[in-house]
The first five atom37 places (N, CA, C, CB, O) and aatype in JSON, in Angstrom:
{
  "aatype": [20, 20, 20, 20, 20, 20, 20, 20, 20, 20, 20, 20, 20, 20, 20, 20, 20, 20, 20, 20, 20, 20, 20, 20, 20, 20, 20, 20, 20, 20, 20, 20, 20, 20, 20, 20, 20, 20, 20, 20, 20, 20, 20, 20, 20, 20, 20, 20, 20, 20, 20, 20, 20, 20, 20, 20, 20, 20, 20, 20],
  "atom_mask": [
    [1, 1, 1, 1, 1],
    [1, 1, 1, 1, 1],
    [1, 1, 1, 1, 1],
    [1, 1, 1, 1, 1],
    [1, 1, 1, 1, 1],
    [1, 1, 1, 1, 1],
    [1, 1, 1, 1, 1],
    [1, 1, 1, 1, 1],
    [1, 1, 1, 1, 1],
    [1, 1, 1, 1, 1],
    [1, 1, 1, 1, 1],
    [1, 1, 1, 1, 1],
    [1, 1, 1, 1, 1],
    [1, 1, 1, 1, 1],
    [1, 1, 1, 1, 1],
    [1, 1, 1, 1, 1],
    [1, 1, 1, 1, 1],
    [1, 1, 1, 1, 1],
    [1, 1, 1, 1, 1],
    [1, 1, 1, 1, 1],
    [1, 1, 1, 1, 1],
    [1, 1, 1, 1, 1],
    [1, 1, 1, 1, 1],
    [1, 1, 1, 1, 1],
    [1, 1, 1, 1, 1],
    [1, 1, 1, 1, 1],
    [1, 1, 1, 1, 1],
    [1, 1, 1, 1, 1],
    [1, 1, 1, 1, 1],
    [1, 1, 1, 1, 1],
    [1, 1, 1, 1, 1],
    [1, 1, 1, 1, 1],
    [1, 1, 1, 1, 1],
    [1, 1, 1, 1, 1],
    [1, 1, 1, 1, 1],
    [1, 1, 1, 1, 1],
    [1, 1, 1, 1, 1],
    [1, 1, 1, 1, 1],
    [1, 1, 1, 1, 1],
    [1, 1, 1, 1, 1],
    [1, 1, 1, 1, 1],
    [1, 1, 1, 1, 1],
    [1, 1, 1, 1, 1],
    [1, 1, 1, 1, 1],
    [1, 1, 1, 1, 1],
    [1, 1, 1, 1, 1],
    [1, 1, 1, 1, 1],
    [1, 1, 1, 1, 1],
    [1, 1, 1, 1, 1],
    [1, 1, 1, 1, 1],
    [1, 1, 1, 1, 1],
    [1, 1, 1, 1, 1],
    [1, 1, 1, 1, 1],
    [1, 1, 1, 1, 1],
    [1, 1, 1, 1, 1],
    [1, 1, 1, 1, 1],
    [1, 1, 1, 1, 1],
    [1, 1, 1, 1, 1],
    [1, 1, 1, 1, 1],
    [1, 1, 1, 1, 1]
  ],
  "atom_positions": [
    [[0.84, -1.18, 0.0], [0.0, 0.0, 0.0], [0.89, 1.24, 0.0], [-0.96, 0.0, 1.22], [2.05, 1.22, 0.42]],
    [[0.31, 2.3, -0.48], [0.96, 3.6, -0.43], [0.03, 4.58, 0.26], [1.34, 4.11, -1.86], [-1.15, 4.67, -0.07]],
    [[0.57, 5.3, 1.23], [-0.18, 6.36, 1.9], [0.26, 7.67, 1.28], [0.05, 6.34, 3.46], [1.43, 8.04, 1.38]],
    [[-0.67, 8.38, 0.64], [-0.39, 9.68, 0.04], [-0.89, 10.79, 0.96], [-1.05, 9.8, -1.36], [-1.97, 10.68, 1.53]],
    [[-0.1, 11.84, 1.1], [-0.48, 13.01, 1.91], [-0.89, 14.13, 0.96], [0.7, 13.47, 2.84], [-0.16, 14.48, 0.04]],
    [[-2.07, 14.69, 1.2], [-2.59, 15.79, 0.39], [-2.12, 17.13, 0.94], [-4.14, 15.74, 0.35], [-1.75, 17.22, 2.11]],
    [[-2.11, 18.17, 0.12], [-1.69, 19.51, 0.57], [-2.53, 20.06, 1.73], [-1.75, 20.47, -0.58], [-2.04, 20.87, 2.51]],
    [[-3.79, 19.63, 1.86], [-4.65, 20.15, 2.93], [-4.47, 19.4, 4.25], [-6.11, 20.06, 2.5], [-5.18, 19.69, 5.22]],
    [[-3.51, 18.45, 4.31], [-3.25, 17.7, 5.54], [-3.95, 16.37, 5.61], [-3.64, 18.52, 6.7], [-3.65, 15.56, 6.49]],
    [[-4.89, 16.11, 4.71], [-5.59, 14.83, 4.67], [-4.69, 13.78, 4.03], [-6.93, 14.96, 3.89], [-3.62, 14.12, 3.54]],
    [[-5.1, 12.53, 4.02], [-4.32, 11.49, 3.37], [-5.26, 10.43, 2.8], [-3.32, 10.85, 4.37], [-6.45, 10.41, 3.11]],
    [[-4.72, 9.56, 1.97], [-5.46, 8.44, 1.41], [-4.51, 7.26, 1.23], [-6.14, 8.82, 0.06], [-3.29, 7.44, 1.19]],
    [[-5.06, 6.09, 1.12], [-4.29, 4.88, 0.86], [-4.66, 4.35, -0.52], [-4.53, 3.81, 1.96], [-5.83, 4.37, -0.9]],
    [[-3.67, 3.87, -1.27], [-3.91, 3.29, -2.58], [-3.07, 2.01, -2.69], [-3.55, 4.3, -3.73], [-1.98, 1.92, -2.14]],
    [[-3.6, 1.04, -3.41], [-2.86, -0.19, -3.66], [-1.67, 0.11, -4.56], [-3.77, -1.28, -4.31], [-1.77, 0.9, -5.5]],
    [[-0.55, -0.52, -4.28], [0.68, -0.27, -5.02], [0.51, -0.52, -6.52], [1.8, -1.14, -4.47], [1.05, 0.23, -7.33]],
    [[-0.23, -1.55, -6.89], [-0.35, -1.9, -8.31], [-1.17, -0.88, -9.12], [-0.98, -3.26, -8.44], [-1.18, -0.94, -10.35]],
    [[-1.87, 0.05, -8.45], [-2.64, 1.06, -9.18], [-1.83, 2.32, -9.45], [-3.9, 1.42, -8.41], [-2.29, 3.21, -10.18]],
    [[-0.63, 2.42, -8.88], [0.22, 3.59, -9.09], [1.01, 3.45, -10.37], [1.17, 3.8, -7.89], [1.71, 2.45, -10.57]],
    [[0.9, 4.43, -11.26], [1.64, 4.4, -12.51], [2.86, 5.29, -12.47], [0.75, 4.8, -13.66], [3.86, 5.0, -13.13]],
    [[2.8, 6.39, -11.71], [3.96, 7.29, -11.64], [3.78, 8.24, -10.47], [4.13, 8.09, -12.96], [2.66, 8.59, -10.09]],
    [[4.89, 8.66, -9.91], [4.95, 9.76, -8.96], [6.06, 10.65, -9.48], [5.2, 9.28, -7.46], [7.21, 10.21, -9.6]],
    [[5.74, 11.91, -9.78], [6.71, 12.77, -10.45], [6.63, 14.2, -9.94], [6.49, 12.74, -11.95], [5.63, 14.61, -9.34]],
    [[7.69, 14.95, -10.18], [7.72, 16.38, -9.89], [7.42, 17.14, -11.17], [9.09, 16.81, -9.29], [7.94, 16.8, -12.23]],
    [[6.6, 18.17, -11.08], [6.33, 19.02, -12.23], [7.43, 20.07, -12.32], [4.93, 19.68, -12.13], [8.27, 20.18, -11.44]],
    [[7.41, 20.83, -13.41], [8.39, 21.91, -13.59], [8.27, 22.96, -12.48], [8.22, 22.57, -14.97], [9.23, 23.67, -12.18]],
    [[7.08, 23.06, -11.87], [6.86, 24.04, -10.8], [7.17, 23.45, -9.43], [5.42, 24.54, -10.83], [6.91, 24.09, -8.41]],
    [[7.73, 22.23, -9.38], [8.14, 21.63, -8.12], [7.05, 20.92, -7.35], [8.71, 22.66, -7.27], [7.28, 20.54, -6.2]],
    [[5.87, 20.72, -7.93], [4.8, 20.0, -7.24], [4.98, 18.5, -7.42], [3.42, 20.45, -7.77], [5.45, 18.04, -8.47]],
    [[4.6, 17.74, -6.41], [4.65, 16.28, -6.46], [3.29, 15.79, -6.95], [5.01, 15.67, -5.06], [2.27, 16.06, -6.33]],
    [[3.28, 15.07, -8.06], [2.05, 14.59, -8.67], [2.07, 13.07, -8.7], [1.87, 15.17, -10.1], [3.08, 12.46, -9.06]],
    [[0.95, 12.45, -8.33], [0.8, 11.0, -8.42], [-0.17, 10.69, -9.55], [0.3, 10.39, -7.06], [-1.21, 11.34, -9.68]],
    [[0.17, 9.71, -10.36], [-0.71, 9.27, -11.46], [-1.19, 7.87, -11.1], [0.04, 9.29, -12.86], [-0.4, 6.95, -10.92]],
    [[-2.51, 7.73, -11.0], [-3.13, 6.49, -10.54], [-4.12, 5.96, -11.56], [-3.83, 6.72, -9.21], [-4.64, 6.7, -12.4]],
    [[-4.38, 4.65, -11.48], [-5.42, 4.02, -12.28], [-6.76, 4.25, -11.6], [-5.13, 2.5, -12.47], [-6.88, 4.12, -10.38]],
    [[-7.79, 4.58, -12.4], [-9.13, 4.75, -11.85], [-9.64, 3.41, -11.33], [-10.1, 5.31, -12.93], [-9.23, 2.35, -11.81]],
    [[-10.52, 3.46, -10.36], [-11.06, 2.25, -9.74], [-11.75, 1.3, -10.71], [-12.01, 2.62, -8.68], [-11.72, 0.09, -10.51]],
    [[-12.37, 1.85, -11.75], [-13.06, 1.01, -12.71], [-12.17, 0.57, -13.88], [-14.27, 1.74, -13.25], [-12.64, -0.11, -14.79]],
    [[-10.88, 0.96, -13.84], [-9.93, 0.56, -14.87], [-10.07, 1.29, -16.19], [-10.06, -0.88, -15.12], [-9.48, 0.87, -17.19]],
    [[-10.84, 2.39, -16.21], [-11.11, 3.09, -17.47], [-10.05, 4.13, -17.86], [-12.44, 3.78, -17.37], [-10.21, 4.81, -18.87]],
    [[-9.01, 4.25, -17.1], [-7.98, 5.23, -17.43], [-7.22, 5.66, -16.2], [-8.6, 6.43, -18.12], [-7.26, 5.01, -15.16]],
    [[-6.52, 6.79, -16.34], [-5.69, 7.32, -15.26], [-6.19, 8.67, -14.79], [-4.23, 7.43, -15.72], [-6.89, 9.37, -15.53]],
    [[-5.84, 9.04, -13.57], [-6.09, 10.39, -13.07], [-4.86, 10.82, -12.27], [-7.38, 10.45, -12.19], [-4.06, 9.99, -11.85]],
    [[-4.72, 12.11, -12.07], [-3.58, 12.67, -11.35], [-4.07, 13.52, -10.19], [-2.68, 13.5, -12.28], [-5.15, 14.12, -10.25]],
    [[-3.28, 13.56, -9.12], [-3.57, 14.46, -8.0], [-2.27, 14.93, -7.39], [-4.45, 13.76, -6.94], [-1.24, 14.26, -7.49]],
    [[-2.33, 16.09, -6.75], [-1.16, 16.65, -6.09], [-0.99, 16.01, -4.72], [-1.27, 18.19, -5.97], [-1.97, 15.77, -4.01]],
    [[0.25, 15.75, -4.36], [0.59, 15.15, -3.08], [1.76, 15.91, -2.48], [0.93, 13.64, -3.25], [2.59, 16.46, -3.2]],
    [[1.81, 15.95, -1.15], [2.96, 16.57, -0.49], [4.01, 15.53, -0.09], [2.51, 17.36, 0.74], [5.12, 15.87, 0.3]],
    [[3.63, 14.25, -0.19], [4.54, 13.18, 0.14], [3.82, 11.85, 0.13], [5.19, 13.42, 1.49], [2.6, 11.79, -0.01]],
    [[4.58, 10.78, 0.28], [3.98, 9.46, 0.32], [4.83, 8.54, 1.18], [3.8, 8.88, -1.1], [6.01, 8.8, 1.43]],
    [[4.21, 7.45, 1.61], [4.88, 6.48, 2.47], [4.52, 5.08, 1.96], [4.47, 6.66, 3.97], [3.35, 4.78, 1.76]],
    [[5.52, 4.23, 1.74], [5.28, 2.84, 1.36], [4.99, 2.03, 2.62], [6.49, 2.25, 0.58], [5.73, 2.12, 3.61]],
    [[3.93, 1.26, 2.58], [3.53, 0.46, 3.74], [3.63, -1.01, 3.34], [2.08, 0.82, 4.22], [2.93, -1.46, 2.43]],
    [[4.48, -1.74, 4.03], [4.72, -3.14, 3.7], [3.7, -4.08, 4.34], [6.09, -3.53, 4.13], [2.9, -3.66, 5.17]],
    [[3.73, -5.34, 3.95], [2.82, -6.35, 4.51], [2.95, -6.45, 6.02], [3.09, -7.72, 3.87], [4.05, -6.48, 6.57]],
    [[1.82, -6.5, 6.68], [1.81, -6.67, 8.13], [2.02, -5.4, 8.93], [2.83, -7.64, 8.51], [1.89, -5.43, 10.15]],
    [[2.36, -4.29, 8.28], [2.54, -3.03, 9.01], [1.17, -2.42, 9.3], [3.45, -2.04, 8.21], [0.28, -2.43, 8.44]],
    [[1.01, -1.89, 10.48], [-0.25, -1.25, 10.88], [0.02, 0.22, 11.14], [-0.86, -1.94, 12.15], [0.89, 0.57, 11.93]],
    [[-0.73, 1.09, 10.46], [-0.61, 2.54, 10.63], [-1.95, 3.08, 11.07], [-0.13, 3.24, 9.32], [-2.99, 2.74, 10.49]],
    [[-1.93, 3.91, 12.07], [-3.18, 4.49, 12.57], [-3.17, 5.98, 12.42], [-3.41, 4.11, 14.03], [-4.14, 6.65, 12.79]]
  ]
}
């Protein structure tokens, strides 16, 4: 799993296999490119950071 942190302080979790890219834009923003839940394409969102969560790890 990947825990993404949003600019507003919120966060979300996404399955590792749905992540296609995490990149910096020319303006220095961190952008994550993910597969849509229905598999119909990709979407992007801004993130302030991310954390890889391995099997058996518990985060609260």
